[in-house]
Backbone bond lengths (Angstrom), bond angles and torsions (degrees), N, CA, C in turn:
res aa  C-N    CA-C-N  psi(-1)  N-CA   C-N-CA  omega(-1)  CA-C   N-CA-C  phi
1 M - - - 1.512 - - 1.597 109.11 -
2 L 1.287 113.74 153.13 1.466 121.19 166.85 1.524 106.41 -121.59
3 L 1.298 115.00 122.56 1.454 120.55 -175.12 1.548 108.81 -119.59
4 T 1.332 111.38 143.91 1.512 118.43 176.29 1.501 115.05 -110.59
5 C 1.320 116.10 150.09 1.417 119.69 178.72 1.549 110.27 -141.91
6 Q 1.298 116.85 -175.94 1.427 119.20 175.69 1.546 107.09 -71.82
7 P 1.327 119.24 130.53 1.499 119.44 -179.74 1.463 109.54 -59.88
8 G 1.424 111.20 139.24 1.420 114.82 175.01 1.574 113.67 107.67
9 F 1.417 108.47 -15.12 1.514 119.25 -178.21 1.499 112.75 -116.66
10 E 1.346 115.14 21.92 1.493 118.60 -176.02 1.538 109.10 -64.84
11 A 1.318 118.63 -40.21 1.403 121.07 -174.60 1.624 111.76 -64.86
12 M 1.403 111.45 -43.08 1.436 115.26 177.08 1.535 110.98 -66.68
13 F 1.300 117.88 -40.02 1.442 124.40 177.74 1.655 108.90 -61.35
14 A 1.244 116.37 -47.89 1.463 117.49 171.89 1.442 119.84 -54.22
15 R 1.417 112.49 -38.31 1.498 118.33 179.75 1.594 107.39 -71.27
16 E 1.406 114.75 -40.12 1.484 113.74 -178.73 1.546 109.85 -60.43
17 L 1.357 115.80 -42.60 1.476 121.61 -168.20 1.590 105.30 -71.90
18 T 1.365 116.34 -38.38 1.487 115.14 -175.33 1.566 113.11 -87.80
19 E 1.367 115.74 -35.90 1.486 117.17 -179.96 1.539 111.62 -82.03
20 L 1.286 124.04 -36.03 1.425 124.35 -170.54 1.523 107.27 -104.13
21 H 1.327 123.67 -26.56 1.517 122.37 -177.88 1.484 114.48 -122.52
22 R 1.342 113.61 12.97 1.503 115.36 174.43 1.425 115.52 58.04
23 G 1.307 121.50 30.09 1.480 124.97 178.00 1.464 111.65 -80.73
24 V 1.311 119.47 166.29 1.427 130.77 173.02 1.538 109.30 -117.47
25 V 1.354 116.07 117.85 1.427 117.75 -178.16 1.627 104.31 -102.62
26 T 1.284 107.81 128.36 1.512 114.92 -177.78 1.609 110.71 -101.01
27 E 1.352 116.97 -30.63 1.351 120.71 -176.43 1.480 113.28 -159.63
28 K 1.286 119.86 147.39 1.454 115.57 176.87 1.616 106.87 -149.67
29 G 1.383 111.22 160.89 1.508 117.15 -176.75 1.504 104.38 -152.70
30 P 1.369 118.98 -173.85 1.431 122.83 179.88 1.594 109.73 -57.56
31 G 1.302 113.50 112.11 1.467 116.25 172.08 1.469 114.75 79.21
32 W 1.357 121.72 15.45 1.517 122.90 -178.85 1.504 114.31 -159.85
33 I 1.230 114.68 147.59 1.555 121.95 175.72 1.533 107.85 -137.33
34 L 1.287 110.10 144.20 1.495 122.42 -178.21 1.504 109.70 -122.85
35 G 1.344 117.46 135.49 1.468 121.48 173.96 1.483 109.70 163.52
36 E 1.331 114.86 -168.98 1.490 124.96 172.80 1.499 112.41 -80.25
37 L 1.197 120.72 90.18 1.453 127.89 -161.02 1.506 115.35 -130.83
38 D 1.253 117.52 146.70 1.529 121.37 171.71 1.553 106.40 -127.12
39 A 1.276 114.99 116.03 1.424 122.41 -175.85 1.568 113.72 -111.26
40 N 1.281 115.28 17.37 1.430 122.11 -179.46 1.574 113.25 -55.16
41 H 1.299 113.04 -42.75 1.467 120.14 -177.91 1.556 111.27 -110.63
42 S 1.332 117.69 23.76 1.482 119.82 -174.16 1.477 105.62 -83.10
43 A 1.431 114.16 146.36 1.399 121.39 169.63 1.502 117.52 -84.39
44 F 1.350 111.58 -32.52 1.568 117.00 -177.18 1.528 112.35 -88.14
45 A 1.248 122.61 -18.06 1.449 123.96 -172.15 1.503 110.99 -70.60
46 H 1.339 117.49 127.14 1.449 121.48 174.78 1.518 111.59 -96.08
47 L 1.365 116.52 -48.69 1.431 122.06 -177.12 1.569 108.14 -137.24
48 T 1.369 113.44 139.15 1.469 118.86 172.35 1.542 109.34 -111.63
49 L 1.279 123.65 118.23 1.453 125.67 175.47 1.563 102.60 -86.77
50 V 1.288 113.00 119.96 1.463 117.93 -176.40 1.597 110.69 -89.75
51 D 1.277 114.95 125.51 1.566 120.80 -178.61 1.497 109.49 50.18
52 P 1.330 117.49 59.46 1.448 115.76 179.67 1.534 118.37 -76.80
53 V 1.251 120.87 145.59 1.496 123.16 -179.34 1.465 108.05 -104.41
54 E 1.350 116.28 134.04 1.524 118.40 177.66 1.582 108.43 -74.65
55 I 1.311 109.65 141.55 1.456 120.15 172.98 1.461 108.73 -121.94
56 R 1.370 119.87 130.48 1.414 124.84 174.32 1.526 109.95 -135.07
57 A 1.312 108.64 139.75 1.568 115.60 174.09 1.521 108.74 -173.73
58 D 1.265 120.02 157.00 1.452 123.59 -170.35 1.632 107.36 -95.71
59 S 1.322 119.33 -7.75 1.466 116.64 -174.42 1.524 107.15 -128.68
60 V 1.306 116.98 166.68 1.497 123.27 177.36 1.570 106.58 -65.66
61 N 1.334 115.10 -51.07 1.472 112.58 -179.56 1.521 115.82 -62.28
62 G 1.337 116.18 -35.96 1.471 121.09 176.56 1.500 110.44 -58.63
63 L 1.326 119.74 -49.27 1.442 127.37 179.62 1.515 106.80 -59.95
64 A 1.383 119.13 -50.49 1.463 119.31 -174.61 1.522 110.91 -67.91
65 G 1.358 117.53 -31.60 1.432 118.96 175.00 1.458 114.04 -64.38
66 Q 1.293 120.02 -39.67 1.411 126.84 -177.48 1.555 109.16 -67.64
67 V 1.384 115.21 -46.47 1.397 119.49 179.45 1.590 110.16 -62.35
68 A 1.313 115.54 -39.01 1.439 118.88 179.06 1.590 112.57 -66.22
69 D 1.282 109.91 -39.42 1.563 111.13 179.37 1.560 108.43 -64.74
70 F 1.335 118.07 -41.43 1.407 122.57 -178.95 1.555 104.44 -61.08
71 F 1.219 117.12 -56.43 1.584 119.71 -173.20 1.444 108.06 -59.84
72 L 1.293 123.57 -52.04 1.444 124.31 -176.59 1.575 113.87 -60.98
73 T 1.263 114.86 -38.99 1.451 120.41 176.90 1.550 110.70 -63.99
74 S 1.256 112.27 -44.76 1.569 117.83 175.16 1.434 119.49 -60.07
75 L 1.444 113.49 -24.60 1.393 121.38 -176.52 1.530 114.59 -75.52
76 R 1.373 116.05 -15.94 1.463 120.58 -169.52 1.515 106.05 -59.77
77 G 1.343 117.86 127.16 1.456 124.69 -178.12 1.487 116.41 85.95
78 E 1.357 115.46 -4.34 1.454 120.46 -177.60 1.515 109.45 -111.62
79 R 1.323 117.98 140.79 1.432 124.40 177.78 1.494 109.13 -115.59
80 I 1.276 119.15 131.77 1.544 128.70 -177.44 1.504 104.28 -102.71
81 E 1.265 120.88 113.05 1.429 119.96 173.99 1.554 116.71 -115.64
82 A 1.339 114.42 -12.14 1.470 123.62 -175.34 1.495 109.78 -121.24
83 A 1.373 117.79 167.96 1.409 121.79 173.14 1.455 113.91 -56.64
84 W 1.323 118.79 140.90 1.450 121.32 -173.31 1.641 106.22 -140.16
85 P 1.333 115.07 142.63 1.536 119.98 -175.24 1.537 108.86 -76.43
86 S 1.359 114.33 132.07 1.405 122.05 170.61 1.602 102.91 -119.33
87 Y 1.248 114.83 98.98 1.527 120.80 -160.33 1.539 105.72 -117.77
88 W 1.307 116.49 113.11 1.488 122.11 -179.49 1.569 110.36 -113.96
89 Q 1.262 116.49 133.41 1.448 120.66 -172.92 1.517 111.48 -147.20
90 G 1.243 120.36 164.91 1.533 129.85 173.06 1.445 112.26 -178.03
91 P 1.349 116.42 166.29 1.465 120.42 -174.48 1.602 111.59 -66.38
92 A 1.275 113.15 124.34 1.460 118.22 176.75 1.486 110.90 -65.95
93 E 1.306 120.80 -20.99 1.425 123.12 -179.43 1.513 112.33 -64.58
94 L 1.388 118.54 -24.98 1.417 120.83 178.88 1.534 105.08 -78.55
95 V 1.297 123.14 107.63 1.426 122.50 -178.79 1.471 114.68 -64.74
96 G 1.293 118.72 130.61 1.438 125.73 -176.34 1.582 117.88 83.84
97 L 1.414 111.10 -3.57 1.521 112.40 178.76 1.467 112.12 -67.70
98 G 1.315 119.06 -33.06 1.454 121.33 -173.86 1.621 108.13 -61.19
99 R 1.454 112.88 -41.26 1.467 112.14 -179.12 1.542 111.30 -68.44
100 R 1.332 116.03 -32.35 1.501 121.16 174.44 1.541 110.39 -61.24
101 I 1.244 111.89 -48.46 1.527 111.17 179.86 1.491 113.97 -64.69
102 G 1.296 118.16 -33.71 1.481 123.06 -179.21 1.503 107.01 -67.31
103 A 1.376 119.78 -39.49 1.376 123.61 -178.50 1.521 110.86 -64.88
104 V 1.355 116.48 -43.98 1.417 124.31 -176.21 1.480 106.69 -65.85
105 A 1.315 119.38 -47.85 1.482 122.90 -179.69 1.452 113.74 -55.84
106 S 1.457 113.33 -41.29 1.515 120.14 179.05 1.573 108.38 -64.20
107 A 1.270 117.46 -46.19 1.449 123.44 -176.32 1.559 103.63 -62.94
108 F 1.264 117.95 -45.06 1.515 116.33 -177.93 1.591 108.99 -65.92
109 D 1.228 115.55 -42.50 1.483 116.32 177.27 1.544 114.88 -52.32
110 E 1.414 113.74 -45.41 1.462 121.35 174.93 1.547 112.01 -55.99
111 L 1.284 116.20 -47.66 1.463 122.81 -177.26 1.499 106.98 -59.62
112 L 1.432 113.75 -48.18 1.524 117.91 -173.77 1.509 111.31 -61.95
113 R 1.420 110.69 -36.62 1.568 115.38 -174.34 1.570 107.96 -69.01
114 K 1.366 115.53 -29.69 1.490 113.84 -179.45 1.586 109.10 -75.36
115 K 1.328 113.13 -29.44 1.498 113.01 -176.21 1.564 114.10 -89.05
116 L 1.371 111.33 -44.87 1.490 122.93 -174.64 1.518 112.72 -136.56
117 S 1.298 119.70 70.12 1.444 123.87 -174.28 1.521 109.20 -53.32
118 R 1.229 117.99 -50.59 1.441 121.54 -176.90 1.526 115.45 -55.73
119 V 1.336 113.17 -43.74 1.523 120.84 175.65 1.508 106.99 -63.65
120 A 1.303 120.11 -46.64 1.512 120.44 -174.78 1.483 110.46 -64.10
121 R 1.394 120.30 -29.97 1.560 119.65 -176.06 1.486 105.14 -74.86
122 L 1.365 124.16 -20.55 1.456 126.00 -175.93 1.531 109.65 -86.56
123 A 1.284 121.45 -4.38 1.523 121.77 -170.77 1.477 104.81 -81.33
124 Q 1.411 112.59 138.04 1.550 125.79 175.59 1.439 108.16 -115.44
125 P 1.393 111.63 137.80 1.581 115.30 -172.01 1.513 110.50 -87.88
126 D 1.352 122.70 23.83 1.432 120.75 -177.48 1.576 106.19 -146.75
127 L 1.437 110.95 163.39 1.462 118.08 173.44 1.538 113.40 -83.61
128 P 1.282 121.68 151.25 1.400 125.53 167.03 1.519 109.93 -57.01
129 R 1.327 117.77 151.11 1.435 118.70 178.64 1.544 113.86 -76.45
130 G 1.260 117.73 158.92 1.446 126.42 -179.49 1.455 115.08 78.47
131 R 1.352 114.44 -161.96 1.406 123.73 -178.16 1.619 107.53 -89.81
132 G 1.344 112.66 150.89 1.500 114.74 171.72 1.492 112.93 162.43
133 R 1.222 116.07 175.79 1.548 120.94 172.64 1.515 107.69 -111.50
134 W 1.279 115.17 126.87 1.454 121.13 -170.80 1.489 107.93 -121.23
135 R 1.386 117.25 150.39 1.466 121.43 175.46 1.445 108.40 -120.52
136 G 1.354 119.10 133.39 1.438 126.17 -177.90 1.484 108.21 179.87
137 L 1.365 117.39 -127.70 1.413 123.62 172.95 1.473 105.75 -135.22
138 F 1.336 118.81 131.15 1.418 128.98 -176.06 1.470 107.16 -134.07
139 V 1.392 117.86 116.26 1.431 124.50 179.53 1.539 111.14 -123.77
140 F 1.360 113.14 122.54 1.493 116.54 178.43 1.507 106.92 -116.64
141 F 1.335 117.15 128.81 1.441 121.52 -178.78 1.561 104.28 -98.63
142 V 1.395 113.14 128.82 1.483 118.40 176.06 1.496 110.35 -99.71
143 D 1.409 119.57 -13.79 1.464 130.50 176.42 1.481 107.29 -158.24
144 F 1.367 112.18 -178.21 1.498 121.44 -173.27 1.489 111.38 -75.82
145 N 1.345 117.25 -18.32 1.490 122.30 -175.85 1.578 109.81 -125.81
146 R 1.337 118.25 11.57 1.414 121.16 -173.63 1.603 113.17 -145.24
147 A 1.231 112.90 124.97 1.511 118.87 -178.81 1.518 110.92 -143.24
148 Y 1.392 110.75 164.46 1.454 116.10 175.93 1.559 107.24 -121.43
149 A 1.265 115.75 132.73 1.462 121.75 176.01 1.539 117.67 -113.23
150 A 1.212 118.19 139.17 1.448 123.32 178.15 1.482 116.96 -136.00
151 R 1.272 121.57 159.22 1.457 124.18 177.91 1.586 110.68 -94.75
152 E 1.403 113.84 -25.89 1.413 119.70 -176.97 1.583 111.38 -124.83
153 V 1.244 117.50 146.36 1.474 122.57 174.64 1.531 109.11 -143.21
154 V 1.315 111.81 141.24 1.526 123.90 170.88 1.515 104.26 -94.91
155 A 1.386 113.51 122.16 1.460 115.95 177.15 1.552 104.33 -105.10
156 H 1.317 114.19 130.41 1.564 117.16 -176.40 1.513 109.73 -95.85
157 G 1.378 117.60 7.85 1.386 123.95 166.89 1.475 116.25 105.95
158 Q 1.347 120.60 -25.50 1.455 121.08 -176.50 1.505 112.23 -62.41
159 R 1.336 116.27 138.22 1.449 116.55 176.29 1.660 105.76 -165.97
160 R 1.290 113.27 157.27 1.444 120.83 176.24 1.492 111.44 -65.41
161 M 1.329 123.29 131.80 1.439 121.28 -174.96 1.570 107.17 -113.88
162 A 1.305 112.97 157.82 1.485 119.67 -177.22 1.593 107.03 -79.17
163 D 1.371 112.37 139.27 1.441 116.44 178.28 1.494 110.84 -82.58
164 D 1.373 115.60 169.17 1.442 124.23 176.93 1.451 108.07 -128.23
165 E 1.309 116.25 124.34 1.536 123.31 -179.33 1.479 113.20 -50.38
166 L 1.373 115.70 -30.35 1.474 120.03 -179.33 1.523 117.38 -82.36
167 A 1.350 108.43 -18.59 1.472 114.66 -178.64 1.491 111.56 -60.20
168 P 1.440 116.85 134.70 1.407 117.82 -171.54 1.560 113.91 -83.86
169 S 1.238 119.05 -7.53 1.495 126.15 -175.92 1.402 115.64 -159.18
170 R 1.420 117.10 161.24 1.457 120.81 172.59 1.431 115.87 -60.77
171 S 1.372 119.55 -22.85 1.430 120.48 -176.82 1.486 111.60 -68.25
172 Y 1.299 119.84 -13.65 1.431 123.10 173.27 1.464 112.71 -55.81
173 L 1.435 119.61 -37.96 1.429 121.13 179.18 1.559 110.78 -67.58
174 K 1.274 123.98 -27.91 1.369 127.88 179.99 1.519 110.84 -61.76
175 I 1.397 112.11 -51.17 1.465 115.37 -178.04 1.531 112.93 -67.60
176 E 1.383 117.68 -37.27 1.460 123.95 175.56 1.569 107.55 -58.35
177 E 1.296 116.84 -45.99 1.438 117.33 175.92 1.482 116.82 -64.60
178 A 1.297 117.12 -37.98 1.476 120.19 175.53 1.475 112.71 -61.03
179 F 1.417 115.24 -39.26 1.547 113.74 -179.31 1.545 106.57 -65.70
180 Q 1.233 123.07 -38.04 1.498 126.00 177.82 1.538 109.51 -51.37
181 I 1.318 111.06 -48.80 1.563 117.01 -169.43 1.559 106.32 -75.91
182 L 1.299 116.80 -42.71 1.428 121.78 -178.01 1.593 112.59 -67.86
183 G 1.394 111.61 -22.66 1.490 113.81 -179.71 1.496 110.89 71.73
184 R 1.266 124.16 19.32 1.427 128.73 -179.77 1.591 107.08 -154.54
185 E 1.337 115.86 146.66 1.421 124.75 179.42 1.486 113.69 -147.78
186 P 1.348 121.20 156.81 1.483 120.12 -173.67 1.484 110.99 -55.48
187 Q 1.280 119.94 146.61 1.420 124.90 -178.82 1.537 107.95 -116.34
188 P 1.343 116.06 158.81 1.452 122.02 -177.48 1.547 109.54 -51.46
189 G 1.262 121.89 129.45 1.490 126.11 175.16 1.523 111.14 83.79
190 E 1.334 120.77 -0.72 1.466 120.73 170.86 1.560 110.81 -76.07
191 T 1.268 117.89 160.23 1.502 119.09 179.23 1.518 112.52 -112.59
192 V 1.243 111.61 142.32 1.542 119.81 -174.48 1.490 108.30 -127.71
193 C 1.320 125.26 133.44 1.427 127.75 167.98 1.618 105.33 -114.01
194 D 1.363 110.89 118.68 1.393 119.56 -171.92 1.636 104.76 -108.39
195 L 1.309 116.90 104.83 1.502 122.65 -177.57 1.604 107.91 -85.68
196 G 1.273 115.82 126.97 1.436 118.74 -179.82 1.572 112.09 70.64
197 A 1.363 109.06 44.52 1.580 115.81 -168.46 1.492 115.62 -68.03
198 A 1.337 123.39 -36.87 1.384 126.57 -168.94 1.516 108.64 -60.40
199 P 1.478 111.79 142.41 1.416 126.09 -2.07 1.528 120.99 -83.47
200 G 1.331 114.74 13.12 1.424 122.49 168.53 1.494 119.97 101.40
201 G 1.323 114.30 31.09 1.456 118.22 178.55 1.597 115.61 -69.86
202 W 1.292 112.49 -37.27 1.455 118.51 179.26 1.491 111.00 -77.82
203 S 1.380 118.38 -35.67 1.410 120.76 175.96 1.567 114.64 -66.66
204 Y 1.371 113.21 -38.44 1.381 118.49 174.47 1.519 114.18 -59.62
205 S 1.373 112.77 -44.77 1.469 118.75 -177.53 1.582 110.57 -57.44
206 A 1.285 115.34 -41.57 1.486 122.29 -179.18 1.486 108.80 -71.05
207 A 1.244 118.34 -46.66 1.529 125.04 -175.12 1.552 107.82 -64.65
208 K 1.362 119.13 -41.52 1.462 117.02 -179.28 1.594 111.85 -65.96
209 R 1.349 117.54 -12.61 1.412 120.53 175.03 1.498 113.08 -95.01
210 G 1.353 114.99 -1.20 1.526 119.63 174.65 1.499 112.75 103.81
211 A 1.324 117.00 -1.80 1.481 120.81 179.98 1.559 112.91 -70.32
212 Q 1.335 119.19 151.31 1.437 125.77 174.62 1.530 108.01 -90.69
213 V 1.348 120.59 121.60 1.462 123.73 -171.07 1.464 112.08 -116.54
214 I 1.368 123.45 130.09 1.406 127.52 159.07 1.449 108.23 -98.15
215 A 1.398 115.91 117.08 1.483 122.68 -172.71 1.539 104.99 -108.80
216 L 1.369 117.44 110.21 1.429 122.85 -177.14 1.509 112.07 -98.09
217 D 1.351 124.20 114.92 1.430 127.40 174.81 1.362 111.49 -172.32
218 N 1.357 123.81 141.96 1.405 126.65 -179.40 1.543 109.67 -78.12
219 G 1.379 114.95 -15.99 1.455 121.78 177.30 1.598 111.15 -75.80
220 P 1.334 120.86 168.87 1.345 121.04 176.67 1.526 114.96 -87.41
221 L 1.283 118.58 154.14 1.479 122.20 169.35 1.449 109.47 -83.44
222 K 1.353 115.09 160.21 1.451 118.97 -178.51 1.570 109.38 -144.77
223 G 1.329 115.93 175.05 1.413 123.17 174.92 1.539 111.39 52.81
224 G 1.322 117.12 -136.05 1.486 121.37 -177.79 1.350 117.11 -69.06
225 A 1.386 121.63 -12.13 1.427 126.84 174.35 1.556 111.95 -81.55
226 L 1.289 115.93 -25.18 1.559 118.74 -176.96 1.449 109.11 -70.81
227 N 1.373 115.97 121.71 1.486 124.87 176.60 1.528 112.96 61.68
228 H 1.302 116.30 26.50 1.444 122.72 175.91 1.545 110.04 -69.18
229 P 1.266 119.83 126.65 1.531 121.96 -172.46 1.603 111.66 -57.77
230 L 1.355 117.41 -27.71 1.411 119.56 -178.43 1.554 114.02 -95.11
231 I 1.278 116.90 2.50 1.460 120.22 -176.51 1.618 105.15 -116.18
232 E 1.377 111.71 122.38 1.550 120.87 171.11 1.476 108.75 -98.85
233 H 1.253 118.32 114.52 1.462 120.65 -177.50 1.528 107.31 -95.40
234 R 1.367 114.28 122.89 1.455 118.99 175.30 1.493 112.24 -115.16
235 C 1.280 120.32 122.49 1.464 123.90 -179.91 1.531 106.46 -76.03
236 S 1.263 118.86 89.80 1.458 122.67 -171.64 1.617 106.38 -151.12
237 D 1.351 111.13 158.23 1.490 113.90 -178.75 1.650 106.10 -88.55
238 A 1.287 109.11 136.10 1.491 119.19 179.81 1.488 115.13 -56.21
239 F 1.290 120.44 -35.38 1.460 123.86 -172.57 1.626 109.34 -81.60
240 G 1.339 113.88 -18.39 1.501 115.30 -176.25 1.499 110.73 -99.01
241 F 1.347 119.51 -1.51 1.452 119.78 -175.03 1.552 105.88 -83.27
242 R 1.356 110.07 138.47 1.484 115.62 169.39 1.587 109.77 -139.35
243 P 1.277 118.39 135.14 1.536 121.84 -177.67 1.484 105.51 -61.83
244 S 1.325 111.50 155.31 1.422 121.03 176.65 1.589 109.44 -65.25
245 A 1.384 117.49 164.43 1.449 122.32 -178.62 1.474 112.63 -57.76
246 G 1.354 126.07 120.56 1.331 127.75 178.58 1.535 114.02 86.78
247 E 1.291 115.86 -3.26 1.478 117.72 -177.87 1.602 110.10 -85.37
248 T 1.312 116.64 137.26 1.366 123.95 179.31 1.499 109.17 -132.77
249 F 1.268 123.67 125.00 1.470 126.29 176.64 1.486 110.12 -88.02
250 D 1.417 116.28 144.87 1.494 117.38 176.23 1.528 109.89 -67.21
251 W 1.307 115.32 -28.32 1.510 119.49 -173.32 1.594 111.70 -142.61
252 L 1.413 117.14 135.45 1.379 120.97 167.07 1.439 108.95 -106.34
253 F 1.296 126.54 130.54 1.384 134.77 171.09 1.517 110.90 -111.56
254 C 1.318 116.19 134.32 1.453 121.29 -179.29 1.529 111.06 -148.36
255 D 1.331 119.72 117.38 1.492 122.10 176.57 1.450 105.62 -141.30
256 L 1.336 117.74 72.69 1.502 121.94 -174.19 1.510 109.40 -104.48
257 V 1.308 114.57 134.21 1.505 116.25 172.51 1.516 111.26 -74.68
258 E 1.243 115.24 80.00 1.445 120.11 -175.21 1.635 108.90 -138.61
259 E 1.272 113.76 161.47 1.517 117.42 174.03 1.437 106.43 -63.11
260 P 1.408 113.60 130.93 1.522 122.21 -170.48 1.576 113.08 -56.13
261 H 1.462 114.23 -43.47 1.482 112.99 -177.59 1.468 109.34 -64.26
262 H 1.262 121.23 -32.32 1.465 123.64 -179.77 1.547 109.60 -64.00
263 V 1.340 118.56 -39.69 1.465 125.44 174.25 1.468 108.90 -66.10
264 L 1.271 122.57 -44.88 1.454 125.79 -178.59 1.487 110.94 -63.76
265 R 1.296 115.91 -43.01 1.522 125.99 -176.28 1.519 111.24 -67.96
266 H 1.328 114.37 -50.74 1.430 120.53 -165.67 1.518 116.88 -101.41
267 I 1.368 110.60 -15.45 1.578 116.09 176.65 1.465 111.29 -118.09
268 V 1.296 116.97 -61.02 1.555 122.29 -175.74 1.521 110.04 -52.38
269 E 1.307 113.30 -62.26 1.510 118.75 -174.62 1.419 113.26 -55.06
270 P 1.422 119.37 -57.72 1.469 114.14 -173.37 1.655 111.97 -67.99
271 W 1.352 116.69 -30.44 1.403 116.07 176.60 1.571 116.03 -61.79
272 L 1.429 110.80 -38.38 1.415 113.67 -174.50 1.586 106.21 -84.86
273 T 1.311 118.25 -34.61 1.424 118.17 -179.71 1.529 112.39 -65.04
274 Q 1.314 114.83 -42.64 1.517 118.70 -176.50 1.594 107.04 -84.79
275 R 1.246 116.89 -5.92 1.502 116.01 179.71 1.543 113.72 64.65
276 W 1.327 117.96 35.08 1.409 123.37 -179.51 1.535 113.28 -73.04
277 C 1.301 116.46 -11.79 1.426 119.95 174.25 1.617 110.37 -140.56
278 R 1.328 112.33 161.71 1.446 118.01 176.49 1.583 111.51 -98.04
279 R 1.326 114.37 -34.08 1.532 118.73 179.59 1.419 105.08 -133.68
280 F 1.386 112.32 159.25 1.547 114.15 178.07 1.545 108.61 -147.63
281 V 1.322 111.96 153.48 1.537 118.80 170.28 1.510 100.14 -132.92
282 V 1.365 121.75 116.25 1.412 124.21 -177.03 1.514 106.11 -130.45
283 N 1.292 113.58 137.67 1.505 121.68 175.15 1.601 110.51 -101.14
284 L 1.279 119.54 135.72 1.461 123.55 179.03 1.523 107.84 -120.97
285 K 1.305 121.72 115.08 1.477 122.84 -176.81 1.547 108.92 -84.26
286 F 1.354 114.27 120.76 1.460 115.53 -179.13 1.552 116.56 -107.98
287 G 1.368 114.49 17.11 1.420 120.75 -179.91 1.477 117.74 -52.57
288 R 1.465 118.59 -31.84 1.357 123.65 -172.48 1.551 111.14 -112.29
289 V 1.330 114.45 7.38 1.455 116.07 -177.27 1.551 107.28 -131.11
290 D 1.355 116.25 174.22 1.442 120.13 -179.12 1.530 103.78 -82.35
291 A 1.296 117.31 111.78 1.475 125.23 -175.97 1.529 113.00 -56.03
292 I 1.378 116.84 -42.37 1.407 122.14 -172.53 1.544 110.61 -76.39
293 A 1.391 113.89 -34.58 1.455 123.54 176.54 1.517 107.44 -62.04
294 L 1.433 112.94 -44.96 1.516 116.87 179.45 1.460 110.72 -62.40
295 L 1.313 120.71 -47.22 1.446 120.56 175.92 1.551 117.46 -55.25
296 A 1.306 112.55 -39.13 1.483 120.02 178.71 1.525 106.95 -63.30
297 E 1.300 113.52 -44.13 1.442 121.79 -175.91 1.601 113.50 -60.10
298 I 1.298 114.53 -49.99 1.412 119.46 -174.73 1.505 111.21 -80.83
299 R 1.278 119.00 -12.18 1.421 123.72 175.88 1.607 113.05 -99.56
300 A 1.392 115.74 -0.84 1.430 115.87 -179.68 1.538 107.33 -69.24
301 P 1.369 114.06 157.33 1.455 121.09 -179.92 1.468 118.32 -54.07
302 D 1.378 115.93 -28.24 1.448 121.14 -171.51 1.519 107.54 -102.68
303 S 1.242 122.01 5.36 1.498 122.35 -178.14 1.599 108.17 -76.37
304 P 1.303 120.29 146.19 1.404 120.17 178.39 1.465 115.31 -58.97
305 V 1.355 115.52 -27.60 1.554 114.89 178.53 1.495 109.44 -69.23
306 T 1.442 117.07 -44.65 1.455 120.24 179.56 1.540 113.48 -60.00
307 R 1.338 110.78 -41.71 1.469 116.77 -168.79 1.596 108.21 -78.93
308 L 1.321 117.04 -38.18 1.534 115.95 -173.22 1.502 113.25 -105.03
309 A 1.422 115.57 -14.69 1.446 110.32 178.41 1.606 103.72 -146.21
310 P 1.381 114.14 74.81 1.407 121.27 -170.60 1.554 116.83 -64.04
311 T 1.369 112.11 -22.85 1.497 112.46 177.41 1.448 117.36 -94.81
312 T 1.326 117.53 20.22 1.448 122.89 177.84 1.510 112.72 -58.36
313 L 1.297 116.30 139.24 1.473 122.51 179.67 1.574 103.23 -103.60
314 F 1.435 112.18 142.43 1.457 119.75 -175.00 1.598 101.53 -117.85
315 R 1.258 120.02 121.92 1.449 119.17 -179.69 1.460 113.11 -139.88
316 H 1.335 114.69 141.60 1.534 122.08 168.28 1.529 101.27 -95.11
317 L 1.242 120.76 102.17 1.473 124.80 -170.33 1.606 111.03 -72.42
318 Y 1.298 116.85 161.54 1.404 121.73 171.11 1.444 110.83 -58.34
319 H 1.353 122.59 -31.86 1.370 128.66 -171.50 1.541 111.75 -103.31
320 D 1.332 112.63 -3.20 1.514 119.14 172.57 1.530 115.24 -74.24
321 R 1.257 114.15 153.26 1.507 119.34 172.98 1.486 105.15 -109.09
322 E 1.376 117.57 -121.80 1.436 119.12 -177.56 1.630 108.21 -85.48
323 E 1.253 114.41 65.84 1.516 118.44 -178.27 1.512 112.20 -158.27
324 F 1.332 115.26 155.35 1.549 119.91 173.11 1.487 104.42 -106.20
325 T 1.370 117.52 153.31 1.438 123.85 168.14 1.456 108.26 -114.35
326 L 1.389 111.89 127.14 1.496 124.60 174.16 1.418 108.20 -99.08
327 M 1.415 113.69 129.12 1.512 120.18 179.00 1.508 104.87 -132.74
328 G 1.374 113.11 131.31 1.476 112.26 177.52 1.454 113.84 -172.36
329 E 1.330 117.61 -174.14 1.456 125.36 176.73 1.532 110.57 -126.33
330 V 1.280 119.68 135.10 1.468 122.97 176.07 1.510 111.44 -63.84
331 G 1.248 116.41 125.75 1.482 121.20 -178.43 1.498 115.60 -66.20
332 P 1.246 121.75 166.71 1.505 124.86 179.85 1.550 109.30 -71.13
């Protein structure tokens, strides 16, 4: 398998795959890892190229020709009737590689149009949103003269999100990305409790969808969250808040700059145990702890997350820094 991750986190990703999932890493570079690996339950994995084939050549035309040969050979017995992804990617850290990839992709497209013009017209240059297993053509460059091509990819859901000029902070992008991965977002009339809300990016994201939000933070709200009619700002400490008797929120949001075990012990565990929420999106900052040990701990059979919300998704988002995002539903 060839797996991609957020650049700069390859070492953590390799540790997760080898220590928690018993994988074997044979090679890694900026934003990618190669080896005998299983990323089905990985937090760091963004894309998994299934059964990739190595492509090597010194020229644009040479690379394009090899990719075309691979693609056309793999099409035997297959009929393409609908739009399909033709997705080309590589590390942005390699200066100039983006132009190289664009040139090879264009040359491949010309070759495909000469052979199968109808199939070429159906190609789409992006992946479908959300999680899933997609079939098409996926090419990842690890260097200027070397790439891996596959017909199938497993998308773990991370992707760059579009900003909103009214969003009060960059954290808005994280919650938008989390909704894409979870496959669920707040609906009109649903209730949200946002712990540590300021300056209000997550509250604004829910309110713009019509949800009623209680935003708890001693700091001020800004941008589109300030004076929003669906957002009630309470100047209160997140750790001291408790819902009223019998009250259940549809969503719990929590993006606190706090030690992760403190958040797990004093927010996640009581909220799940008492079923004060139905769904949750929680960020855990791992900058000062062992990230892989933290993952192992919250995935252990006796952890409150495993016991009370066994379908929880763990992700290192495209827009995350040194943090994990937990997304899930409280079990019955």
